[in-house]
PDB file with SEQRES, HELIX, SHEET and CRYST1 records, atoms N, CA, C and O in Angstrom:
SEQRES   1 A   65  MET VAL GLU LEU CYS LEU GLU THR ARG GLU VAL ARG LEU          
SEQRES   2 A   65  MET ASP GLU LYS PRO GLY ASP VAL LEU THR ILE GLU GLU          
SEQRES   3 A   65  LEU ALA ALA TYR LEU LYS ILE PRO LYS SER THR LEU TYR          
SEQRES   4 A   65  LYS LEU VAL ARG GLU GLY LYS ILE PRO SER GLN LYS ILE          
SEQRES   5 A   65  GLY ARG HIS TRP ARG PHE ARG LYS GLY ALA ILE ASP HIS          
HELIX    1 AA1 PRO A   18  ASP A   20  5                                   3    
HELIX    2 AA2 ILE A   24  LEU A   31  1                                   8    
HELIX    3 AA3 LYS A   35  ARG A   43  1                                   9    
HELIX    4 AA4 LYS A   60  ASP A   64  1                                   5    
SHEET    1 AA1 2 VAL A   2  CYS A   5  0                                        
SHEET    2 AA1 2 GLU A  10  LEU A  13 -1                                        
SHEET    1 AA2 3 VAL A  21  THR A  23  0                                        
SHEET    2 AA2 3 HIS A  55  ARG A  59 -1                                        
SHEET    3 AA2 3 GLN A  50  ILE A  52 -1                                        
CRYST1    1.000    1.000    1.000  90.00  90.00  90.00 P 1           1          
ATOM      1  N   MET A   1      -4.192 -11.658 -14.404  1.00  0.00           N  
ATOM      2  CA  MET A   1      -5.211 -10.775 -14.856  1.00  0.00           C  
ATOM      3  C   MET A   1      -5.445  -9.668 -13.854  1.00  0.00           C  
ATOM      4  O   MET A   1      -5.404  -9.925 -12.651  1.00  0.00           O  
ATOM      5  N   VAL A   2      -5.681  -8.491 -14.281  1.00  0.00           N  
ATOM      6  CA  VAL A   2      -5.912  -7.343 -13.378  1.00  0.00           C  
ATOM      7  C   VAL A   2      -7.354  -6.899 -13.450  1.00  0.00           C  
ATOM      8  O   VAL A   2      -8.096  -7.226 -14.376  1.00  0.00           O  
ATOM      9  N   GLU A   3      -7.721  -6.136 -12.430  1.00  0.00           N  
ATOM     10  CA  GLU A   3      -9.095  -5.634 -12.332  1.00  0.00           C  
ATOM     11  C   GLU A   3      -8.980  -4.186 -11.985  1.00  0.00           C  
ATOM     12  O   GLU A   3      -8.088  -3.801 -11.228  1.00  0.00           O  
ATOM     13  N   LEU A   4      -9.894  -3.331 -12.539  1.00  0.00           N  
ATOM     14  CA  LEU A   4     -10.029  -1.967 -12.226  1.00  0.00           C  
ATOM     15  C   LEU A   4     -11.293  -1.721 -11.414  1.00  0.00           C  
ATOM     16  O   LEU A   4     -12.403  -1.971 -11.884  1.00  0.00           O  
ATOM     17  N   CYS A   5     -11.114  -1.226 -10.186  1.00  0.00           N  
ATOM     18  CA  CYS A   5     -12.261  -0.877  -9.385  1.00  0.00           C  
ATOM     19  C   CYS A   5     -12.623   0.576  -9.651  1.00  0.00           C  
ATOM     20  O   CYS A   5     -11.879   1.495  -9.308  1.00  0.00           O  
ATOM     21  N   LEU A   6     -13.835   0.770 -10.300  1.00  0.00           N  
ATOM     22  CA  LEU A   6     -14.184   2.131 -10.687  1.00  0.00           C  
ATOM     23  C   LEU A   6     -14.588   2.984  -9.457  1.00  0.00           C  
ATOM     24  O   LEU A   6     -14.483   4.209  -9.511  1.00  0.00           O  
ATOM     25  N   GLU A   7     -15.029   2.381  -8.397  1.00  0.00           N  
ATOM     26  CA  GLU A   7     -15.353   3.098  -7.189  1.00  0.00           C  
ATOM     27  C   GLU A   7     -14.123   3.724  -6.504  1.00  0.00           C  
ATOM     28  O   GLU A   7     -14.148   4.892  -6.115  1.00  0.00           O  
ATOM     29  N   THR A   8     -13.061   2.939  -6.364  1.00  0.00           N  
ATOM     30  CA  THR A   8     -11.846   3.403  -5.691  1.00  0.00           C  
ATOM     31  C   THR A   8     -10.755   3.841  -6.673  1.00  0.00           C  
ATOM     32  O   THR A   8      -9.752   4.437  -6.282  1.00  0.00           O  
ATOM     33  N   ARG A   9     -10.968   3.536  -7.939  1.00  0.00           N  
ATOM     34  CA  ARG A   9      -9.970   3.801  -9.050  1.00  0.00           C  
ATOM     35  C   ARG A   9      -8.663   3.064  -8.762  1.00  0.00           C  
ATOM     36  O   ARG A   9      -7.592   3.610  -9.028  1.00  0.00           O  
ATOM     37  N   GLU A  10      -8.714   1.856  -8.235  1.00  0.00           N  
ATOM     38  CA  GLU A  10      -7.560   1.093  -7.980  1.00  0.00           C  
ATOM     39  C   GLU A  10      -7.449  -0.062  -8.940  1.00  0.00           C  
ATOM     40  O   GLU A  10      -8.447  -0.675  -9.317  1.00  0.00           O  
ATOM     41  N   VAL A  11      -6.259  -0.346  -9.323  1.00  0.00           N  
ATOM     42  CA  VAL A  11      -5.995  -1.491 -10.189  1.00  0.00           C  
ATOM     43  C   VAL A  11      -5.321  -2.541  -9.319  1.00  0.00           C  
ATOM     44  O   VAL A  11      -4.335  -2.258  -8.640  1.00  0.00           O  
ATOM     45  N   ARG A  12      -5.865  -3.766  -9.345  1.00  0.00           N  
ATOM     46  CA  ARG A  12      -5.317  -4.791  -8.485  1.00  0.00           C  
ATOM     47  C   ARG A  12      -5.408  -6.142  -9.219  1.00  0.00           C  
ATOM     48  O   ARG A  12      -6.182  -6.314 -10.161  1.00  0.00           O  
ATOM     49  N   LEU A  13      -4.567  -7.111  -8.735  1.00  0.00           N  
ATOM     50  CA  LEU A  13      -4.646  -8.470  -9.264  1.00  0.00           C  
ATOM     51  C   LEU A  13      -5.946  -9.077  -8.907  1.00  0.00           C  
ATOM     52  O   LEU A  13      -6.496  -8.770  -7.849  1.00  0.00           O  
ATOM     53  N   MET A  14      -6.494  -9.969  -9.779  1.00  0.00           N  
ATOM     54  CA  MET A  14      -7.813 -10.573  -9.553  1.00  0.00           C  
ATOM     55  C   MET A  14      -7.858 -11.337  -8.223  1.00  0.00           C  
ATOM     56  O   MET A  14      -8.902 -11.348  -7.572  1.00  0.00           O  
ATOM     57  N   ASP A  15      -6.794 -11.955  -7.814  1.00  0.00           N  
ATOM     58  CA  ASP A  15      -6.835 -12.784  -6.582  1.00  0.00           C  
ATOM     59  C   ASP A  15      -6.639 -11.976  -5.316  1.00  0.00           C  
ATOM     60  O   ASP A  15      -6.692 -12.539  -4.223  1.00  0.00           O  
ATOM     61  N   GLU A  16      -6.416 -10.690  -5.426  1.00  0.00           N  
ATOM     62  CA  GLU A  16      -6.273  -9.798  -4.242  1.00  0.00           C  
ATOM     63  C   GLU A  16      -7.616  -9.320  -3.769  1.00  0.00           C  
ATOM     64  O   GLU A  16      -8.500  -8.987  -4.558  1.00  0.00           O  
ATOM     65  N   LYS A  17      -7.750  -9.292  -2.457  1.00  0.00           N  
ATOM     66  CA  LYS A  17      -8.951  -8.695  -1.904  1.00  0.00           C  
ATOM     67  C   LYS A  17      -8.682  -7.213  -1.690  1.00  0.00           C  
ATOM     68  O   LYS A  17      -7.521  -6.827  -1.549  1.00  0.00           O  
ATOM     69  N   PRO A  18      -9.710  -6.364  -1.659  1.00  0.00           N  
ATOM     70  CA  PRO A  18      -9.488  -4.938  -1.471  1.00  0.00           C  
ATOM     71  C   PRO A  18      -8.657  -4.600  -0.280  1.00  0.00           C  
ATOM     72  O   PRO A  18      -7.872  -3.654  -0.347  1.00  0.00           O  
ATOM     73  N   GLY A  19      -8.783  -5.347   0.862  1.00  0.00           N  
ATOM     74  CA  GLY A  19      -7.947  -5.033   2.032  1.00  0.00           C  
ATOM     75  C   GLY A  19      -6.518  -5.455   1.970  1.00  0.00           C  
ATOM     76  O   GLY A  19      -5.745  -5.197   2.893  1.00  0.00           O  
ATOM     77  N   ASP A  20      -6.138  -6.129   0.851  1.00  0.00           N  
ATOM     78  CA  ASP A  20      -4.749  -6.633   0.699  1.00  0.00           C  
ATOM     79  C   ASP A  20      -3.794  -5.518   0.230  1.00  0.00           C  
ATOM     80  O   ASP A  20      -2.577  -5.696   0.276  1.00  0.00           O  
ATOM     81  N   VAL A  21      -4.319  -4.403  -0.206  1.00  0.00           N  
ATOM     82  CA  VAL A  21      -3.521  -3.259  -0.633  1.00  0.00           C  
ATOM     83  C   VAL A  21      -3.879  -2.044   0.334  1.00  0.00           C  
ATOM     84  O   VAL A  21      -5.035  -1.657   0.502  1.00  0.00           O  
ATOM     85  N   LEU A  22      -2.840  -1.524   0.908  1.00  0.00           N  
ATOM     86  CA  LEU A  22      -3.036  -0.490   1.921  1.00  0.00           C  
ATOM     87  C   LEU A  22      -2.542   0.852   1.478  1.00  0.00           C  
ATOM     88  O   LEU A  22      -1.558   0.938   0.744  1.00  0.00           O  
ATOM     89  N   THR A  23      -3.194   1.896   1.903  1.00  0.00           N  
ATOM     90  CA  THR A  23      -2.750   3.287   1.641  1.00  0.00           C  
ATOM     91  C   THR A  23      -1.686   3.617   2.732  1.00  0.00           C  
ATOM     92  O   THR A  23      -1.476   2.842   3.665  1.00  0.00           O  
ATOM     93  N   ILE A  24      -1.068   4.720   2.590  1.00  0.00           N  
ATOM     94  CA  ILE A  24      -0.071   5.194   3.585  1.00  0.00           C  
ATOM     95  C   ILE A  24      -0.673   5.344   4.950  1.00  0.00           C  
ATOM     96  O   ILE A  24      -0.063   5.024   5.970  1.00  0.00           O  
ATOM     97  N   GLU A  25      -1.952   5.867   4.942  1.00  0.00           N  
ATOM     98  CA  GLU A  25      -2.620   6.115   6.205  1.00  0.00           C  
ATOM     99  C   GLU A  25      -3.009   4.761   6.886  1.00  0.00           C  
ATOM    100  O   GLU A  25      -2.908   4.599   8.102  1.00  0.00           O  
ATOM    101  N   GLU A  26      -3.438   3.848   6.071  1.00  0.00           N  
ATOM    102  CA  GLU A  26      -3.839   2.501   6.578  1.00  0.00           C  
ATOM    103  C   GLU A  26      -2.601   1.769   7.130  1.00  0.00           C  
ATOM    104  O   GLU A  26      -2.672   1.150   8.191  1.00  0.00           O  
ATOM    105  N   LEU A  27      -1.475   1.840   6.412  1.00  0.00           N  
ATOM    106  CA  LEU A  27      -0.318   1.133   6.832  1.00  0.00           C  
ATOM    107  C   LEU A  27       0.273   1.769   8.088  1.00  0.00           C  
ATOM    108  O   LEU A  27       0.737   1.058   8.980  1.00  0.00           O  
ATOM    109  N   ALA A  28       0.259   3.122   8.168  1.00  0.00           N  
ATOM    110  CA  ALA A  28       0.752   3.772   9.394  1.00  0.00           C  
ATOM    111  C   ALA A  28      -0.051   3.340  10.585  1.00  0.00           C  
ATOM    112  O   ALA A  28       0.517   3.096  11.649  1.00  0.00           O  
ATOM    113  N   ALA A  29      -1.374   3.234  10.444  1.00  0.00           N  
ATOM    114  CA  ALA A  29      -2.271   2.792  11.537  1.00  0.00           C  
ATOM    115  C   ALA A  29      -2.000   1.298  11.835  1.00  0.00           C  
ATOM    116  O   ALA A  29      -1.971   0.903  13.001  1.00  0.00           O  
ATOM    117  N   TYR A  30      -1.809   0.501  10.831  1.00  0.00           N  
ATOM    118  CA  TYR A  30      -1.535  -0.944  11.009  1.00  0.00           C  
ATOM    119  C   TYR A  30      -0.220  -1.194  11.756  1.00  0.00           C  
ATOM    120  O   TYR A  30      -0.133  -2.031  12.654  1.00  0.00           O  
ATOM    121  N   LEU A  31       0.778  -0.443  11.351  1.00  0.00           N  
ATOM    122  CA  LEU A  31       2.109  -0.586  12.037  1.00  0.00           C  
ATOM    123  C   LEU A  31       2.246   0.267  13.330  1.00  0.00           C  
ATOM    124  O   LEU A  31       3.212   0.137  14.082  1.00  0.00           O  
ATOM    125  N   LYS A  32       1.271   1.114  13.545  1.00  0.00           N  
ATOM    126  CA  LYS A  32       1.292   2.010  14.730  1.00  0.00           C  
ATOM    127  C   LYS A  32       2.502   2.924  14.795  1.00  0.00           C  
ATOM    128  O   LYS A  32       3.138   3.103  15.834  1.00  0.00           O  
ATOM    129  N   ILE A  33       2.790   3.500  13.615  1.00  0.00           N  
ATOM    130  CA  ILE A  33       3.902   4.474  13.510  1.00  0.00           C  
ATOM    131  C   ILE A  33       3.380   5.747  12.799  1.00  0.00           C  
ATOM    132  O   ILE A  33       2.396   5.697  12.061  1.00  0.00           O  
ATOM    133  N   PRO A  34       4.060   6.877  13.038  1.00  0.00           N  
ATOM    134  CA  PRO A  34       3.613   8.061  12.333  1.00  0.00           C  
ATOM    135  C   PRO A  34       3.812   7.975  10.817  1.00  0.00           C  
ATOM    136  O   PRO A  34       4.699   7.265  10.343  1.00  0.00           O  
ATOM    137  N   LYS A  35       2.993   8.691  10.069  1.00  0.00           N  
ATOM    138  CA  LYS A  35       3.136   8.696   8.607  1.00  0.00           C  
ATOM    139  C   LYS A  35       4.494   9.215   8.231  1.00  0.00           C  
ATOM    140  O   LYS A  35       5.080   8.722   7.267  1.00  0.00           O  
ATOM    141  N   SER A  36       5.030  10.191   8.946  1.00  0.00           N  
ATOM    142  CA  SER A  36       6.349  10.782   8.618  1.00  0.00           C  
ATOM    143  C   SER A  36       7.508   9.685   8.695  1.00  0.00           C  
ATOM    144  O   SER A  36       8.423   9.644   7.873  1.00  0.00           O  
ATOM    145  N   THR A  37       7.381   8.850   9.708  1.00  0.00           N  
ATOM    146  CA  THR A  37       8.357   7.744   9.827  1.00  0.00           C  
ATOM    147  C   THR A  37       8.186   6.748   8.707  1.00  0.00           C  
ATOM    148  O   THR A  37       9.181   6.224   8.207  1.00  0.00           O  
ATOM    149  N   LEU A  38       6.912   6.450   8.274  1.00  0.00           N  
ATOM    150  CA  LEU A  38       6.690   5.531   7.243  1.00  0.00           C  
ATOM    151  C   LEU A  38       7.221   6.108   5.858  1.00  0.00           C  
ATOM    152  O   LEU A  38       7.794   5.382   5.045  1.00  0.00           O  
ATOM    153  N   TYR A  39       7.010   7.358   5.661  1.00  0.00           N  
ATOM    154  CA  TYR A  39       7.583   7.998   4.483  1.00  0.00           C  
ATOM    155  C   TYR A  39       9.093   7.853   4.395  1.00  0.00           C  
ATOM    156  O   TYR A  39       9.661   7.598   3.333  1.00  0.00           O  
ATOM    157  N   LYS A  40       9.724   8.026   5.560  1.00  0.00           N  
ATOM    158  CA  LYS A  40      11.207   7.891   5.640  1.00  0.00           C  
ATOM    159  C   LYS A  40      11.630   6.503   5.362  1.00  0.00           C  
ATOM    160  O   LYS A  40      12.606   6.308   4.638  1.00  0.00           O  
ATOM    161  N   LEU A  41      10.953   5.503   5.895  1.00  0.00           N  
ATOM    162  CA  LEU A  41      11.231   4.127   5.590  1.00  0.00           C  
ATOM    163  C   LEU A  41      11.104   3.736   4.127  1.00  0.00           C  
ATOM    164  O   LEU A  41      11.901   2.979   3.573  1.00  0.00           O  
ATOM    165  N   VAL A  42      10.047   4.302   3.530  1.00  0.00           N  
ATOM    166  CA  VAL A  42       9.811   4.075   2.054  1.00  0.00           C  
ATOM    167  C   VAL A  42      10.980   4.705   1.251  1.00  0.00           C  
ATOM    168  O   VAL A  42      11.532   4.077   0.348  1.00  0.00           O  
ATOM    169  N   ARG A  43      11.338   5.956   1.603  1.00  0.00           N  
ATOM    170  CA  ARG A  43      12.442   6.588   0.899  1.00  0.00           C  
ATOM    171  C   ARG A  43      13.712   5.749   0.990  1.00  0.00           C  
ATOM    172  O   ARG A  43      14.470   5.626   0.028  1.00  0.00           O  
ATOM    173  N   GLU A  44      13.923   5.169   2.187  1.00  0.00           N  
ATOM    174  CA  GLU A  44      15.119   4.397   2.378  1.00  0.00           C  
ATOM    175  C   GLU A  44      15.106   3.022   1.799  1.00  0.00           C  
ATOM    176  O   GLU A  44      16.099   2.294   1.836  1.00  0.00           O  
ATOM    177  N   GLY A  45      13.903   2.655   1.232  1.00  0.00           N  
ATOM    178  CA  GLY A  45      13.727   1.321   0.636  1.00  0.00           C  
ATOM    179  C   GLY A  45      13.566   0.204   1.605  1.00  0.00           C  
ATOM    180  O   GLY A  45      13.790  -0.954   1.250  1.00  0.00           O  
ATOM    181  N   LYS A  46      13.192   0.496   2.798  1.00  0.00           N  
ATOM    182  CA  LYS A  46      13.045  -0.468   3.870  1.00  0.00           C  
ATOM    183  C   LYS A  46      11.609  -1.092   3.903  1.00  0.00           C  
ATOM    184  O   LYS A  46      11.383  -2.130   4.525  1.00  0.00           O  
ATOM    185  N   ILE A  47      10.719  -0.459   3.255  1.00  0.00           N  
ATOM    186  CA  ILE A  47       9.290  -0.955   3.235  1.00  0.00           C  
ATOM    187  C   ILE A  47       8.984  -1.207   1.773  1.00  0.00           C  
ATOM    188  O   ILE A  47       9.153  -0.289   0.971  1.00  0.00           O  
ATOM    189  N   PRO A  48       8.523  -2.444   1.356  1.00  0.00           N  
ATOM    190  CA  PRO A  48       8.146  -2.649  -0.023  1.00  0.00           C  
ATOM    191  C   PRO A  48       6.923  -1.867  -0.383  1.00  0.00           C  
ATOM    192  O   PRO A  48       5.895  -1.936   0.292  1.00  0.00           O  
ATOM    193  N   SER A  49       7.042  -1.112  -1.466  1.00  0.00           N  
ATOM    194  CA  SER A  49       5.924  -0.154  -1.806  1.00  0.00           C  
ATOM    195  C   SER A  49       5.873   0.057  -3.307  1.00  0.00           C  
ATOM    196  O   SER A  49       6.779  -0.331  -4.046  1.00  0.00           O  
ATOM    197  N   GLN A  50       4.802   0.675  -3.729  1.00  0.00           N  
ATOM    198  CA  GLN A  50       4.595   1.045  -5.136  1.00  0.00           C  
ATOM    199  C   GLN A  50       3.984   2.369  -5.182  1.00  0.00           C  
ATOM    200  O   GLN A  50       3.010   2.620  -4.473  1.00  0.00           O  
ATOM    201  N   LYS A  51       4.501   3.245  -5.981  1.00  0.00           N  
ATOM    202  CA  LYS A  51       3.890   4.589  -6.179  1.00  0.00           C  
ATOM    203  C   LYS A  51       2.991   4.561  -7.384  1.00  0.00           C  
ATOM    204  O   LYS A  51       3.437   4.212  -8.478  1.00  0.00           O  
ATOM    205  N   ILE A  52       1.730   4.920  -7.214  1.00  0.00           N  
ATOM    206  CA  ILE A  52       0.825   5.045  -8.303  1.00  0.00           C  
ATOM    207  C   ILE A  52       0.412   6.442  -8.458  1.00  0.00           C  
ATOM    208  O   ILE A  52      -0.394   6.956  -7.683  1.00  0.00           O  
ATOM    209  N   GLY A  53       0.976   7.108  -9.502  1.00  0.00           N  
ATOM    210  CA  GLY A  53       0.746   8.543  -9.596  1.00  0.00           C  
ATOM    211  C   GLY A  53       1.483   9.227  -8.468  1.00  0.00           C  
ATOM    212  O   GLY A  53       2.705   9.154  -8.344  1.00  0.00           O  
ATOM    213  N   ARG A  54       0.645   9.929  -7.607  1.00  0.00           N  
ATOM    214  CA  ARG A  54       1.279  10.549  -6.448  1.00  0.00           C  
ATOM    215  C   ARG A  54       0.909   9.856  -5.143  1.00  0.00           C  
ATOM    216  O   ARG A  54       1.147  10.392  -4.061  1.00  0.00           O  
ATOM    217  N   HIS A  55       0.323   8.656  -5.246  1.00  0.00           N  
ATOM    218  CA  HIS A  55      -0.138   7.905  -4.100  1.00  0.00           C  
ATOM    219  C   HIS A  55       0.702   6.639  -3.904  1.00  0.00           C  
ATOM    220  O   HIS A  55       1.032   5.940  -4.862  1.00  0.00           O  
ATOM    221  N   TRP A  56       1.031   6.366  -2.665  1.00  0.00           N  
ATOM    222  CA  TRP A  56       1.786   5.146  -2.318  1.00  0.00           C  
ATOM    223  C   TRP A  56       0.812   4.049  -1.949  1.00  0.00           C  
ATOM    224  O   TRP A  56      -0.203   4.295  -1.297  1.00  0.00           O  
ATOM    225  N   ARG A  57       1.137   2.799  -2.382  1.00  0.00           N  
ATOM    226  CA  ARG A  57       0.333   1.608  -2.081  1.00  0.00           C  
ATOM    227  C   ARG A  57       1.244   0.557  -1.560  1.00  0.00           C  
ATOM    228  O   ARG A  57       2.398   0.490  -1.985  1.00  0.00           O  
ATOM    229  N   PHE A  58       0.791  -0.273  -0.659  1.00  0.00           N  
ATOM    230  CA  PHE A  58       1.539  -1.292   0.019  1.00  0.00           C  
ATOM    231  C   PHE A  58       0.756  -2.577   0.004  1.00  0.00           C  
ATOM    232  O   PHE A  58      -0.435  -2.590   0.318  1.00  0.00           O  
ATOM    233  N   ARG A  59       1.420  -3.669  -0.363  1.00  0.00           N  
ATOM    234  CA  ARG A  59       0.718  -4.978  -0.320  1.00  0.00           C  
ATOM    235  C   ARG A  59       0.905  -5.530   1.142  1.00  0.00           C  
ATOM    236  O   ARG A  59       2.013  -5.679   1.658  1.00  0.00           O  
ATOM    237  N   LYS A  60      -0.248  -5.805   1.733  1.00  0.00           N  
ATOM    238  CA  LYS A  60      -0.230  -6.263   3.157  1.00  0.00           C  
ATOM    239  C   LYS A  60       0.607  -7.557   3.298  1.00  0.00           C  
ATOM    240  O   LYS A  60       1.325  -7.738   4.281  1.00  0.00           O  
ATOM    241  N   GLY A  61       0.500  -8.426   2.319  1.00  0.00           N  
ATOM    242  CA  GLY A  61       1.276  -9.674   2.367  1.00  0.00           C  
ATOM    243  C   GLY A  61       2.744  -9.486   2.395  1.00  0.00           C  
ATOM    244  O   GLY A  61       3.462 -10.231   3.061  1.00  0.00           O  
ATOM    245  N   ALA A  62       3.239  -8.436   1.635  1.00  0.00           N  
ATOM    246  CA  ALA A  62       4.697  -8.134   1.636  1.00  0.00           C  
ATOM    247  C   ALA A  62       5.134  -7.524   2.951  1.00  0.00           C  
ATOM    248  O   ALA A  62       6.256  -7.764   3.396  1.00  0.00           O  
ATOM    249  N   ILE A  63       4.276  -6.744   3.580  1.00  0.00           N  
ATOM    250  CA  ILE A  63       4.512  -6.187   4.848  1.00  0.00           C  
ATOM    251  C   ILE A  63       4.620  -7.223   5.924  1.00  0.00           C  
ATOM    252  O   ILE A  63       5.546  -7.208   6.735  1.00  0.00           O  
ATOM    253  N   ASP A  64       3.654  -8.137   5.926  1.00  0.00           N  
ATOM    254  CA  ASP A  64       3.590  -9.230   6.925  1.00  0.00           C  
ATOM    255  C   ASP A  64       4.682 -10.224   6.819  1.00  0.00           C  
ATOM    256  O   ASP A  64       5.035 -10.902   7.784  1.00  0.00           O  
ATOM    257  N   HIS A  65       5.239 -10.312   5.587  1.00  0.00           N  
ATOM    258  CA  HIS A  65       6.254 -11.379   5.334  1.00  0.00           C  
ATOM    259  C   HIS A  65       7.467 -10.937   5.975  1.00  0.00           C  
ATOM    260  O   HIS A  65       8.481 -11.633   5.925  1.00  0.00           O  
TER     261      HIS A  65                                                      
END                                                                             
């Protein structure tokens, strides 16, 4: 089952906490790398990601795995 958060306009699985899905800015800070490097890794398919409209989202669990 999915949930729509009207405040942030994010769709997420019901068992996910809001902090489990990261933006590009949050992930760059979490990994301590520049956003430009992160975009390159995403383009190369080295970082699991999902594009929603024009925004990238990353599941923290997939990154930590």
